[in-house]
All heavy atoms as an XYZ file, in Angstrom:
920
protein
N     137.595    110.248    186.147
C     136.378    110.486    185.500
C     136.604    110.742    183.987
O     137.414    111.546    183.610
C     135.638    111.722    186.119
C     134.367    112.060    185.411
S     133.484    113.430    186.152
C     132.754    112.718    187.606
N     135.859    110.005    183.160
C     135.971    110.147    181.748
C     135.331    111.491    181.304
O     134.429    111.976    181.930
C     135.272    109.015    180.977
C     135.891    107.631    181.260
C     137.240    107.552    180.499
C     137.733    106.113    180.650
N     138.723    105.753    179.666
N     135.890    112.061    180.217
C     135.405    113.353    179.712
C     134.815    113.174    178.326
O     135.408    112.531    177.434
C     136.602    114.307    179.673
C     137.159    114.557    180.990
C     138.268    115.678    181.005
C     139.577    115.135    180.436
N     140.679    116.126    180.569
N     133.623    113.778    178.171
C     132.871    113.641    176.875
C     132.587    114.998    176.309
O     131.939    115.850    177.019
C     131.568    112.906    177.142
C     130.705    112.618    175.897
C     131.403    111.704    174.910
C     129.390    111.916    176.362
N     133.115    115.290    175.130
C     132.833    116.493    174.441
C     131.664    116.356    173.541
O     131.598    115.427    172.671
C     134.092    116.956    173.623
C     133.896    118.244    172.820
C     133.584    119.377    173.713
C     135.143    118.509    172.008
N     130.706    117.248    173.699
C     129.482    117.207    172.899
C     129.475    118.410    171.896
O     129.625    119.546    172.378
C     128.217    117.282    173.768
C     128.219    116.025    174.670
C     126.976    117.431    172.952
C     127.240    116.028    175.799
N     129.470    118.101    170.612
C     129.489    119.131    169.562
C     128.035    119.159    169.028
O     127.679    118.348    168.199
C     130.518    118.785    168.497
C     130.596    119.988    167.521
C     131.892    118.537    169.102
N     127.302    120.089    169.506
C     125.890    120.171    169.211
C     125.447    121.655    169.181
O     125.610    122.339    170.208
C     125.102    119.380    170.233
C     123.576    119.591    170.179
C     122.926    119.074    168.893
O     123.014    117.887    168.584
O     122.435    119.939    168.125
N     124.826    122.140    168.113
C     124.464    123.533    168.036
C     123.064    123.845    168.582
O     122.660    124.956    168.650
C     124.687    124.090    166.587
C     123.878    123.363    165.567
O     123.258    122.352    165.947
O     123.896    123.755    164.405
N     122.339    122.828    169.035
C     121.025    122.971    169.600
C     121.151    122.796    171.114
O     121.525    121.737    171.616
C     120.054    121.866    169.024
C     118.669    122.039    169.553
O     118.553    122.167    170.807
O     117.668    121.961    168.790
N     120.980    123.933    171.769
C     121.147    123.940    173.243
C     120.388    122.913    174.001
O     120.884    122.259    174.950
C     120.910    125.357    173.811
C     121.277    125.353    175.307
C     121.062    126.772    175.898
C     121.273    126.857    177.371
N     121.678    125.747    178.153
N     119.168    122.701    173.585
C     118.284    121.682    174.240
C     118.913    120.276    174.113
O     118.927    119.522    175.081
C     116.871    121.757    173.745
C     116.144    123.061    174.106
O     116.405    123.563    175.168
N     115.325    123.486    173.253
N     119.354    119.968    172.900
C     119.961    118.636    172.674
C     121.253    118.477    173.461
O     121.539    117.540    174.047
C     120.181    118.370    171.249
C     119.002    117.755    170.586
C     118.191    118.332    169.631
C     118.447    116.472    170.803
N     117.201    117.501    169.214
C     117.319    116.304    169.913
C     118.752    115.400    171.600
C     116.561    115.154    169.911
C     118.021    114.254    171.523
C     116.929    114.095    170.717
N     122.021    119.611    173.476
C     123.301    119.592    174.192
C     123.081    119.328    175.684
O     123.729    118.551    176.364
C     124.076    120.862    173.998
N     122.053    120.018    176.237
C     121.731    119.771    177.708
C     121.295    118.377    177.958
O     121.721    117.817    178.969
C     120.626    120.783    178.101
C     121.093    122.257    178.193
O     122.325    122.459    178.096
O     120.230    123.126    178.179
N     120.444    117.862    177.108
C     120.025    116.448    177.288
C     121.242    115.489    177.247
O     121.360    114.602    178.099
C     118.959    116.064    176.196
C     117.717    116.842    176.434
C     118.769    114.581    176.113
C     116.674    116.764    175.268
N     122.109    115.694    176.278
C     123.193    114.781    176.146
C     124.215    114.910    177.312
O     124.725    113.962    177.765
C     123.966    114.999    174.824
C     123.148    114.655    173.572
C     123.784    115.175    172.297
C     122.910    113.191    173.470
N     124.307    116.134    177.807
C     125.165    116.313    179.060
C     124.580    115.608    180.231
O     125.317    115.038    180.970
C     125.310    117.853    179.351
S     126.454    118.707    178.231
N     123.276    115.633    180.367
C     122.620    114.890    181.492
C     122.836    113.415    181.347
O     123.077    112.767    182.308
C     121.093    115.212    181.536
C     120.862    116.589    182.112
C     119.406    116.781    182.514
N     118.500    116.640    181.449
C     118.052    117.629    180.623
N     118.571    118.807    180.775
N     117.167    117.371    179.693
N     122.747    112.887    180.106
C     122.983    111.420    179.932
C     124.487    111.094    180.310
O     124.722    110.035    180.858
C     122.696    111.004    178.490
C     121.261    111.036    178.059
C     120.932    111.211    176.770
C     120.198    110.849    178.996
C     119.591    111.307    176.330
C     118.951    110.890    178.601
C     118.585    111.086    177.245
O     117.303    111.067    176.910
N     125.363    111.953    179.897
C     126.818    111.754    180.267
C     126.983    111.721    181.738
O     127.664    110.869    182.236
C     127.656    112.782    179.614
N     126.332    112.652    182.462
C     126.516    112.721    183.934
C     125.890    111.445    184.544
O     126.432    110.950    185.533
C     125.779    114.031    184.465
N     124.826    110.926    183.926
C     124.156    109.753    184.498
C     125.088    108.462    184.447
O     124.928    107.580    185.219
C     122.919    109.460    183.763
N     126.075    108.510    183.536
C     126.977    107.421    183.483
C     128.380    107.752    184.115
O     129.377    107.105    183.955
C     127.256    106.912    182.024
C     125.911    106.392    181.395
C     127.828    107.930    181.093
N     128.397    108.847    184.879
C     129.622    109.226    185.575
C     130.666    109.954    184.769
O     131.834    109.971    185.170
N     130.291    110.502    183.702
C     131.240    111.227    182.832
C     131.063    112.701    183.022
O     129.926    113.236    183.271
C     131.077    110.864    181.373
N     132.139    113.441    182.829
C     132.093    114.928    182.874
C     131.915    115.336    181.364
O     132.599    114.870    180.487
C     133.373    115.504    183.304
C     133.411    117.006    183.315
C     134.711    117.619    183.754
O     135.654    116.819    184.177
O     134.849    118.842    183.708
N     130.916    116.196    181.146
C     130.586    116.615    179.780
C     130.684    118.180    179.587
O     130.341    118.900    180.495
C     129.193    116.157    179.349
N     131.153    118.498    178.430
C     131.127    119.968    178.056
C     130.647    119.977    176.624
O     130.909    119.146    175.851
C     132.555    120.498    178.138
C     133.162    120.579    179.516
C     134.418    121.348    179.545
N     134.948    121.273    180.922
C     136.118    121.738    181.263
N     136.917    122.265    180.316
N     136.579    121.678    182.446
N     129.955    121.066    176.387
C     129.304    121.230    174.999
C     129.816    122.468    174.320
O     130.061    123.444    174.923
C     127.767    121.266    175.168
N     130.009    122.291    172.983
C     130.395    123.398    172.122
C     129.458    123.353    170.870
O     128.833    122.316    170.658
C     131.897    123.309    171.694
C     132.832    123.451    172.845
C     132.205    122.062    170.909
N     129.487    124.437    170.141
C     128.496    124.555    169.077
C     129.080    124.469    167.683
O     128.338    124.454    166.639
C     127.657    125.814    169.140
C     126.852    125.890    170.473
C     128.495    127.039    169.019
N     130.447    124.387    167.556
C     131.050    124.356    166.254
C     132.287    123.468    166.198
O     132.840    123.165    167.227
C     131.434    125.789    165.791
O     132.519    126.227    166.592
N     132.700    123.176    164.978
C     133.928    122.426    164.804
C     135.121    123.159    165.294
O     136.055    122.564    165.851
N     135.192    124.461    165.025
C     136.327    125.241    165.535
C     136.455    125.209    167.066
O     137.543    125.082    167.585
N     135.262    125.410    167.644
C     135.287    125.352    169.151
C     135.646    123.937    169.615
O     136.333    123.804    170.655
C     133.924    125.702    169.743
C     133.562    127.232    169.599
C     132.175    127.478    170.084
O     131.323    126.585    170.253
N     131.925    128.742    170.407
N     135.264    122.938    168.880
C     135.561    121.540    169.236
C     137.062    121.332    169.218
O     137.624    120.735    170.163
C     134.824    120.588    168.344
N     137.745    121.769    168.186
C     139.178    121.634    168.036
C     139.910    122.356    169.208
O     140.860    121.793    169.835
C     139.677    122.048    166.718
C     139.336    121.204    165.550
S     139.784    119.413    165.769
C     141.560    119.576    165.706
N     139.471    123.523    169.576
C     140.062    124.229    170.682
C     139.836    123.432    171.969
O     140.725    123.369    172.813
C     139.439    125.642    170.733
C     140.085    126.471    171.830
C     139.510    127.915    171.851
O     139.158    128.384    170.756
O     139.477    128.486    172.959
N     138.625    122.992    172.199
C     138.319    122.223    173.434
C     139.111    120.966    173.481
O     139.606    120.513    174.518
C     136.862    121.957    173.538
C     136.390    121.334    174.810
S     136.616    122.291    176.289
C     135.309    123.441    176.143
N     139.253    120.274    172.358
C     140.040    119.048    172.323
C     141.448    119.307    172.712
O     142.066    118.595    173.503
C     139.968    118.373    170.906
C     138.586    117.857    170.648
C     140.994    117.305    170.778
C     138.255    117.568    169.196
N     142.022    120.387    172.200
C     143.417    120.707    172.577
C     143.579    121.062    173.996
O     144.550    120.644    174.670
C     143.924    121.922    171.756
C     144.186    121.574    170.285
O     144.345    120.387    169.939
O     144.201    122.501    169.433
N     142.641    121.808    174.590
C     142.747    122.371    175.926
C     142.229    121.335    177.017
O     142.795    121.268    178.095
C     142.018    123.669    176.091
C     142.646    124.729    175.246
O     143.834    124.752    175.009
N     141.802    125.686    174.786
N     141.180    120.603    176.726
C     140.546    119.793    177.706
C     140.853    118.286    177.536
O     140.749    117.550    178.504
C     139.042    120.017    177.593
C     138.212    119.465    178.763
C     138.406    119.629    180.098
C     137.121    118.682    178.576
N     137.447    118.966    180.760
C     136.594    118.411    179.902
C     136.351    118.218    177.491
C     135.419    117.600    180.114
C     135.231    117.441    177.725
C     134.786    117.164    179.049
N     141.195    117.839    176.361
C     141.576    116.449    176.025
C     140.500    115.475    176.467
O     140.684    114.644    177.320
C     142.886    116.120    176.641
C     143.989    117.007    176.072
C     145.337    116.739    176.711
O     145.480    116.117    177.785
N     146.383    117.203    176.063
N     139.326    115.512    175.759
C     138.207    114.578    176.109
C     138.575    113.219    175.720
O     139.488    112.924    174.878
C     137.033    115.036    175.249
C     137.742    115.717    174.078
C     138.993    116.360    174.619
N     137.878    112.222    176.361
C     138.098    110.827    176.001
C     137.228    110.334    174.831
O     137.585    109.345    174.192
C     137.734    109.956    177.251
C     138.596    110.238    178.445
O     139.807    109.993    178.313
O     138.129    110.849    179.422
N     136.207    111.069    174.519
C     135.321    110.746    173.403
C     134.511    111.937    173.023
O     134.480    112.953    173.789
C     134.338    109.546    173.762
N     133.900    111.907    171.826
C     133.127    113.037    171.298
C     131.723    112.506    170.834
O     131.614    111.480    170.271
C     133.832    113.639    170.102
C     135.152    114.248    170.498
C     132.983    114.704    169.381
C     136.020    114.753    169.359
N     130.727    113.321    171.122
C     129.395    113.185    170.449
C     129.254    114.357    169.478
O     129.458    115.497    169.814
C     128.302    113.275    171.558
C     126.922    113.199    170.881
C     128.429    112.175    172.600
N     128.959    113.967    168.296
C     128.970    114.923    167.184
C     127.677    114.932    166.435
O     127.248    113.982    165.920
C     130.088    114.587    166.216
C     130.285    115.429    164.971
C     130.528    116.862    165.310
C     131.379    114.854    164.054
N     127.051    116.117    166.426
C     125.846    116.328    165.585
C     126.301    116.485    164.094
O     127.228    117.246    163.856
C     125.136    117.568    166.057
C     123.921    117.916    165.222
O     123.352    117.092    164.453
O     123.508    119.144    165.314
N     125.647    115.803    163.201
C     126.068    115.871    161.801
C     125.658    117.137    161.119
O     126.243    117.495    160.088
C     125.560    114.677    160.986
C     126.250    113.349    161.310
S     128.004    113.382    161.003
C     128.037    113.455    159.207
N     124.647    117.763    161.639
C     124.094    119.013    160.935
C     124.358    120.249    161.790
O     123.470    120.782    162.422
C     122.604    118.810    160.699
C     122.272    117.713    159.774
C     120.699    117.582    159.656
C     122.854    117.882    158.399
N     125.579    120.667    161.832
C     125.984    121.919    162.553
C     125.649    123.143    161.703
O     125.820    123.067    160.486
C     127.428    121.884    162.919
C     127.918    120.731    163.841
C     129.423    120.700    163.877
C     127.272    120.902    165.207
N     125.261    124.168    162.309
C     124.954    125.460    161.575
C     126.203    125.979    160.976
O     127.220    126.160    161.671
C     124.312    126.401    162.519
N     126.142    126.285    159.706
C     127.265    126.927    159.057
C     128.450    126.114    158.665
O     129.401    126.588    158.081
N     128.502    124.843    159.078
C     129.645    124.004    158.679
C     129.161    122.529    158.730
O     128.096    122.290    159.220
C     130.764    124.217    159.671
C     130.458    123.963    161.119
C     131.585    124.393    162.042
O     132.623    123.704    162.069
O     131.480    125.393    162.719
N     129.996    121.679    158.266
C     129.590    120.281    158.292
C     130.456    119.515    159.307
O     131.613    119.878    159.595
C     129.880    119.592    156.927
O     131.229    119.557    156.638
C     129.137    120.350    155.829
N     129.845    118.501    159.916
C     130.526    117.629    160.785
C     131.650    116.853    160.037
O     132.619    116.480    160.635
C     129.565    116.739    161.466
N     131.418    116.603    158.773
C     132.413    115.894    157.975
C     133.747    116.569    157.982
O     134.827    115.982    158.042
C     131.901    115.589    156.573
C     132.972    114.918    155.732
C     130.662    114.751    156.609
N     133.672    117.909    157.936
C     134.965    118.730    158.022
C     135.673    118.482    159.302
O     136.950    118.290    159.326
C     134.670    120.205    157.843
N     134.954    118.435    160.375
C     135.603    118.134    161.714
C     136.116    116.644    161.720
O     137.204    116.428    162.206
C     134.557    118.340    162.884
C     135.141    118.049    164.271
C     136.412    118.844    164.586
C     134.026    118.280    165.339
N     135.362    115.745    161.208
C     135.802    114.373    161.175
C     137.105    114.276    160.338
O     138.066    113.582    160.759
C     134.721    113.446    160.504
C     133.477    113.229    161.356
C     132.446    112.515    160.518
C     133.803    112.430    162.629
N     137.185    114.921    159.264
C     138.404    114.902    158.427
C     139.575    115.556    159.156
O     140.691    115.041    159.148
C     138.179    115.603    157.098
C     137.448    114.790    156.071
O     137.740    113.552    155.964
N     136.540    115.356    155.379
N     139.279    116.650    159.836
C     140.340    117.310    160.649
C     140.891    116.454    161.727
O     142.112    116.314    161.963
C     139.773    118.592    161.254
C     140.762    119.346    162.111
C     141.826    120.094    161.386
O     141.728    120.291    160.142
O     142.857    120.468    161.959
N     140.012    115.720    162.462
C     140.413    114.833    163.519
C     141.309    113.701    162.946
O     142.313    113.321    163.522
C     139.248    114.273    164.259
C     138.427    115.300    165.106
C     137.142    114.597    165.570
C     139.298    115.772    166.261
N     140.946    113.170    161.831
C     141.654    112.024    161.268
C     143.037    112.475    160.711
O     143.916    111.645    160.545
C     140.872    111.403    160.110
C     139.628    110.711    160.530
C     139.820    109.653    161.667
N     138.787    109.748    162.641
C     138.920    109.749    163.933
N     140.072    109.651    164.478
N     137.919    109.898    164.792
N     143.194    113.749    160.447
C     144.434    114.255    159.959
C     145.474    114.441    160.988
O     146.667    114.644    160.667
C     144.243    115.594    159.162
O     143.996    116.606    160.064
N     145.145    114.362    162.216
C     146.085    114.482    163.324
C     146.354    113.078    163.942
O     145.356    112.460    164.416
C     145.533    115.351    164.421
C     145.389    116.774    163.922
N     146.382    117.713    163.946
C     144.286    117.451    163.450
C     145.905    118.882    163.456
N     144.673    118.716    163.146
N     147.561    112.608    163.957
C     147.893    111.286    164.480
C     147.444    111.123    165.883
O     146.941    109.977    166.259
C     149.395    110.987    164.319
N     147.550    112.122    166.712
C     147.229    112.007    168.112
C     145.671    112.005    168.371
O     145.239    111.610    169.416
C     147.868    113.069    168.944
C     147.456    114.504    168.513
O     147.208    114.699    167.289
O     147.437    115.399    169.389
N     144.905    112.367    167.343
C     143.440    112.401    167.479
C     142.772    111.337    166.637
O     141.512    111.207    166.819
C     142.891    113.806    167.100
C     143.446    115.011    167.876
C     142.917    116.307    167.275
C     143.149    114.916    169.300
N     143.456    110.702    165.844
C     142.832    109.711    164.938
C     142.053    108.619    165.633
O     141.192    107.997    165.014
C     143.889    109.154    163.968
N     142.488    108.307    166.828
C     141.820    107.161    167.618
C     140.779    107.667    168.587
O     140.196    106.881    169.320
C     142.833    106.379    168.366
C     143.749    105.641    167.477
C     144.590    104.650    168.250
N     145.783    104.274    167.487
C     146.729    103.651    167.979
N     146.776    103.211    169.208
N     147.742    103.283    167.163
N     140.517    108.987    168.596
C     139.481    109.519    169.503
C     138.104    108.936    169.123
O     137.679    109.132    168.039
C     139.535    111.053    169.440
C     138.663    111.808    170.394
C     139.166    111.546    171.854
C     138.818    113.323    170.065
N     137.438    108.231    170.047
C     136.111    107.675    169.708
C     135.108    108.708    169.489
O     135.011    109.699    170.229
C     135.806    106.777    170.934
C     137.035    106.742    171.785
C     137.906    107.839    171.370
N     134.300    108.605    168.505
C     133.263    109.521    168.107
C     131.912    108.789    168.073
O     131.778    107.674    167.520
C     133.592    110.207    166.748
C     134.888    110.904    166.853
C     132.455    111.105    166.405
C     135.471    111.340    165.545
N     130.907    109.442    168.608
C     129.509    108.937    168.466
C     128.767    110.032    167.753
O     128.819    111.195    168.098
C     128.931    108.795    169.884
C     129.595    107.681    170.676
S     129.092    107.728    172.406
C     130.362    108.853    173.058
N     128.162    109.714    166.662
C     127.410    110.679    165.883
C     125.929    110.615    166.368
O     125.360    109.577    166.578
C     127.463    110.371    164.416
C     126.372    111.094    163.651
C     128.832    110.693    163.821
N     125.405    111.877    166.637
C     124.037    112.001    167.051
C     123.324    112.875    166.027
O     123.656    114.029    165.850
C     123.970    112.663    168.418
S     122.314    112.782    169.167
N     122.343    112.292    165.300
C     121.726    113.072    164.156
C     120.389    112.505    163.793
O     120.049    111.433    164.203
C     122.715    112.930    163.013
O     122.304    113.753    161.995
N     119.705    113.332    163.052
C     118.422    112.818    162.465
C     118.541    112.960    160.940
O     117.555    113.046    160.236
C     117.206    113.570    162.989
C     117.318    115.120    162.859
O     118.308    115.571    162.217
N     116.357    115.817    163.444
N     119.792    112.996    160.499
C     120.072    113.271    159.071
C     120.044    111.970    158.232
O     120.269    112.043    157.013
C     121.419    113.880    158.938
N     119.764    110.807    158.809
C     119.654    109.601    158.034
C     121.009    109.118    157.598
O     121.146    108.592    156.449
N     122.020    109.285    158.407
C     123.378    108.812    158.033
C     123.537    107.307    158.344
O     122.772    106.763    159.155
C     124.490    109.667    158.757
C     124.451    111.096    158.329
C     124.230    109.554    160.265
N     124.550    106.709    157.711
C     124.776    105.299    157.818
C     126.087    105.081    158.607
O     127.151    105.641    158.243
C     124.889    104.697    156.402
C     125.080    103.230    156.426
O     125.696    102.645    157.310
N     124.538    102.606    155.366
N     126.036    104.299    159.614
C     127.209    104.016    160.454
C     128.349    103.435    159.674
O     129.511    103.805    159.892
C     126.843    103.127    161.632
C     127.935    102.777    162.597
C     128.549    104.001    163.224
C     127.449    101.856    163.734
N     128.048    102.535    158.748
C     129.098    101.892    157.952
C     129.886    102.994    157.164
O     131.145    102.830    157.041
C     128.490    100.862    157.041
N     129.213    104.004    156.652
C     129.916    105.066    155.965
C     130.770    105.883    156.836
O     131.692    106.539    156.325
C     128.881    105.943    155.266
C     128.068    105.219    154.166
O     128.588    104.219    153.616
O     126.944    105.668    153.814
N     130.449    105.983    158.062
C     131.170    106.802    159.035
C     132.303    106.119    159.767
O     133.177    106.739    160.399
C     130.239    107.424    160.081
C     129.123    108.348    159.443
C     128.132    108.772    160.529
C     129.838    109.605    158.819
N     132.302    104.836    159.766
C     133.372    104.087    160.568
C     134.772    104.471    160.106
O     135.648    104.538    160.978
C     133.136    102.597    160.347
C     131.968    102.059    161.126
C     132.265    100.693    161.732
N     131.100    100.190    162.410
C     130.812    100.341    163.656
N     131.603    100.993    164.440
N     129.745     99.780    164.197
N     135.054    104.726    158.833
C     136.429    105.177    158.508
C     136.910    106.421    159.228
O     138.077    106.712    159.313
C     136.399    105.313    156.988
C     135.286    104.515    156.536
C     134.261    104.543    157.654
N     135.936    107.239    159.686
C     136.270    108.489    160.377
C     136.428    108.269    161.921
O     136.580    109.185    162.613
C     135.162    109.490    160.130
C     135.131    109.952    158.719
C     134.134    109.429    157.885
C     136.001    110.828    158.178
C     134.048    109.851    156.551
C     135.940    111.263    156.907
C     134.913    110.767    156.122
N     136.323    106.993    162.372
C     136.453    106.735    163.774
C     135.137    106.722    164.559
O     135.124    106.738    165.737
N     134.011    106.784    163.777
C     132.710    106.790    164.418
C     132.424    105.351    164.970
O     132.472    104.404    164.258
C     131.649    107.311    163.491
C     130.250    107.165    164.165
C     131.887    108.697    163.103
N     132.162    105.298    166.287
C     131.930    104.030    166.892
C     130.400    103.720    167.119
O     130.039    102.569    167.288
C     132.532    103.966    168.307
C     133.991    104.392    168.319
C     134.905    103.212    168.033
N     136.263    103.641    167.914
C     137.121    103.647    168.946
N     136.718    103.361    170.137
N     138.363    104.061    168.756
N     129.598    104.734    167.111
C     128.149    104.491    167.341
C     127.380    105.665    166.693
O     127.858    106.766    166.468
C     127.836    104.499    168.824
N     126.114    105.363    166.418
C     125.184    106.268    165.754
C     123.923    106.381    166.671
O     123.313    105.372    166.918
C     124.839    105.815    164.382
C     123.885    106.659    163.545
C     124.550    108.095    163.304
C     123.632    106.013    162.200
N     123.635    107.569    167.051
C     122.394    107.834    167.787
C     121.445    108.588    166.943
O     121.722    109.635    166.410
C     122.731    108.639    169.068
C     123.702    108.056    170.060
C     124.277    109.087    171.026
C     123.114    106.907    170.742
N     120.258    107.990    166.722
C     119.229    108.671    165.920
C     118.325    109.564    166.825
O     117.643    109.006    167.655
C     118.394    107.618    165.205
C     117.369    108.180    164.307
O     117.048    109.387    164.350
O     116.803    107.392    163.482
N     118.447    110.874    166.621
C     117.703    111.740    167.510
C     116.185    111.489    167.463
O     115.482    111.711    168.478
C     117.925    113.222    167.090
C     119.268    113.737    167.422
C     119.385    115.180    166.998
C     120.725    115.800    167.315
N     120.866    117.179    166.869
N     115.678    110.983    166.397
C     114.235    110.753    166.273
C     113.787    109.540    167.060
O     112.584    109.488    167.463
C     113.829    110.565    164.770
N     114.661    108.569    167.347
C     114.175    107.363    167.967
C     114.994    106.926    169.175
O     114.665    105.914    169.796
C     114.205    106.223    166.935
O     115.525    105.973    166.519
N     116.033    107.680    169.566
C     116.855    107.229    170.736
C     116.092    107.268    172.000
O     115.263    108.210    172.279
C     118.173    107.989    170.709
C     118.069    109.414    171.050
S     119.729    110.198    170.915
C     119.383    111.773    171.711
N     116.407    106.294    172.895
C     115.840    106.196    174.186
C     116.903    106.479    175.232
O     118.088    106.170    175.002
C     115.255    104.840    174.448
C     114.069    104.504    173.483
C     113.496    103.153    173.704
N     114.471    102.123    174.182
C     115.224    101.316    173.428
N     115.161    101.489    172.095
N     116.050    100.500    173.973
N     116.560    107.091    176.371
C     117.563    107.459    177.384
C     118.464    106.212    177.794
O     119.654    106.312    177.832
C     116.765    107.933    178.613
C     115.522    108.453    177.929
C     115.213    107.594    176.751
N     117.830    105.079    178.010
C     118.630    103.915    178.432
C     119.632    103.518    177.300
O     120.754    103.027    177.601
C     117.719    102.722    178.796
C     116.758    102.264    177.688
O     116.358    103.129    176.887
O     116.415    101.097    177.718
N     119.183    103.592    176.021
C     120.071    103.330    174.894
C     121.243    104.217    174.855
O     122.350    103.817    174.680
C     119.250    103.377    173.596
C     120.122    103.262    172.349
C     119.332    103.559    171.092
O     118.382    104.395    171.110
O     119.682    103.002    170.043
N     121.038    105.541    174.986
C     122.047    106.545    174.992
C     123.072    106.322    176.134
O     124.269    106.254    175.891
C     121.477    107.970    175.093
C     122.606    109.009    175.078
C     120.581    108.233    173.871
N     122.529    106.106    177.339
C     123.429    105.805    178.456
C     124.277    104.573    178.226
O     125.487    104.578    178.503
C     122.677    105.757    179.777
C     122.019    107.080    180.230
C     121.422    107.007    181.541
N     120.350    106.092    181.651
C     119.026    106.391    181.510
N     118.673    107.678    181.246
N     118.083    105.513    181.572
N     123.721    103.543    177.648
C     124.473    102.306    177.422
C     125.513    102.541    176.365
O     126.707    102.057    176.519
C     123.510    101.225    176.940
N     125.248    103.281    175.321
C     126.253    103.547    174.271
C     127.346    104.440    174.854
O     128.547    104.218    174.632
C     125.597    104.184    173.040
C     124.728    103.153    172.301
C     126.621    104.782    172.109
C     123.880    103.688    171.194
N     127.005    105.508    175.639
C     128.005    106.370    176.261
C     128.898    105.483    177.135
O     130.136    105.640    177.061
C     127.330    107.413    177.118
C     126.842    108.631    176.307
C     126.768    108.650    174.959
C     126.332    109.727    176.971
C     126.259    109.726    174.228
C     125.864    110.877    176.337
C     125.835    110.844    174.957
N     128.346    104.610    177.915
C     129.147    103.832    178.779
C     130.095    102.915    178.024
O     131.283    102.804    178.378
C     128.248    102.925    179.743
O     127.608    103.696    180.670
N     129.596    102.282    177.000
C     130.420    101.292    176.245
C     131.574    102.078    175.545
O     132.699    101.582    175.625
C     129.478    100.680    175.176
C     130.260     99.716    174.275
C     129.339     99.133    173.235
O     128.177     98.975    173.407
O     129.900     98.714    172.124
N     131.268    103.184    174.899
C     132.316    103.891    174.171
C     133.312    104.469    175.165
O     134.552    104.375    174.974
C     131.698    104.952    173.252
C     132.840    105.847    172.677
C     130.940    104.289    172.177
N     132.864    105.071    176.226
C     133.800    105.713    177.237
C     134.593    104.596    177.924
O     135.824    104.819    178.240
C     132.995    106.536    178.215
C     132.509    107.861    177.691
C     131.475    108.484    178.642
C     133.619    108.860    177.421
N     134.033    103.482    178.253
C     134.811    102.352    178.888
C     135.955    101.861    178.012
O     136.981    101.488    178.503
C     133.910    101.220    179.235
C     132.956    101.482    180.425
O     133.222    102.530    181.119
O     132.004    100.733    180.713
N     135.717    101.923    176.694
C     136.737    101.445    175.708
C     137.716    102.561    175.340
O     138.732    102.313    174.608
N     137.484    103.715    175.788
C     138.364    104.867    175.396
C     139.671    104.904    176.238
O     139.615    104.587    177.421
C     137.659    106.192    175.577
N     140.779    105.206    175.517
C     142.118    105.294    176.126
C     142.425    104.242    177.153
O     142.455    104.244    178.266
C     142.303    106.693    176.749
C     142.319    107.780    175.694
C     142.625    109.126    176.330
C     142.495    110.217    175.253
N     142.645    111.496    175.781
């Protein structure tokens, strides 16, 4: 079973994303910060990450930079989930494979993206 780490500080969104992961047969765990994400990555070794760009008290860019600085984590697929108006082309150098817009995403779209990214992981 593939493992999906969700880095989201809004519990409602984290719960929704966990349900979408379960719907595609993935095990999901959610954390609320970049620091917790790094600890979970070390201990749980997820196959992919869903990352909210607007985390409370810190930026997702800091986590993206941290992941890219570790050779063993540089290929970890990342899906950004945000309503911050970010551009996928700007995030690709950080390993971002997909962008989910919280304002317009549909359940079937999210499940399809999760499946595609997780199927291509490791």
